[in-house]
C-alpha positions, 0 to 999 in steps of 0.5 A, a space after each residue: 908475562 902473559 899476552 892475549 893478542 888479537 889481530 884487529 882491523 880497528 881497536 881503541 881504548 877510552 878512559 872517562 869518555 875520552 879516546 886515549 889510544 887507537 889503531 887501525 890494522 894491527 894487534 890489540 894486546 892485553 898484557 898481564 905481568 906476574 911477580 917473577 917477570 923480568 926485562 929479559 922476558 919482556 924483551 923476548 916477548 916484544 921481539 916475538 910479538 913484533 915479528 909474529 906472522 899472522 897477517 895473510 900474504 897474497 896466497 892467503 897464508 898467515 905469513 906477514 908480520 906487523 911491519 909487512 902490513 904497516 900495522 900498529 899495536 894497542 897495548 893494554 895492561 890487564 892484571 886479570 890475566 893472572 886470575 886464579 879461579 880454582 878455589 871458588 867463584 871469586 877470582 884471586 889475583 895473587 899471581 898478578 904483580 903489584 902495581 908499582 912493579 907491573 907498571 914499570 915493566 909494562 912501560 918497558 915492554 911498550 918502549 921495547 915494541 916501539 924500538 922495533 919500529 912499530 907504532 904503539 898506542 896504549 891505555 892508561 895503567 890502572 885506569 877503568 878502561 873501555 876497550 873496543 875492537 873489531 877482531 879480524 879473522 878472528 885471530 886470537 893468540 896467547 903468548 907467555 914466557 
């Protein structure tokens, strides 16, 4: 499982011209799932993500987590995080999990983040999504297990 985490002041995702998920302060996270990912991996990364301390405290140090700042999550499924560009100019996606497996684990991951008391918004799995965000910092972190 691979996450691209961006600290944002605002982010939203639109599908067919309609906003389906929107947050203010928080993390916009692209979520990639591969074949051998498990619920245990999702549990680990949900805990890590929700406790990630990259918001600034009163001393300007990245020391605060989502709950500390009243932040939210916008979680977007993103199979292209497992693109393999080593062979040529057209990426191969053989390392990305099949949709029927990936969707269930993506939903499970979203639920686990909500269980940690975080407000979660999300895109629509498999849809053509238009994601817009204002990256704060910029702060972008890649997490993987």
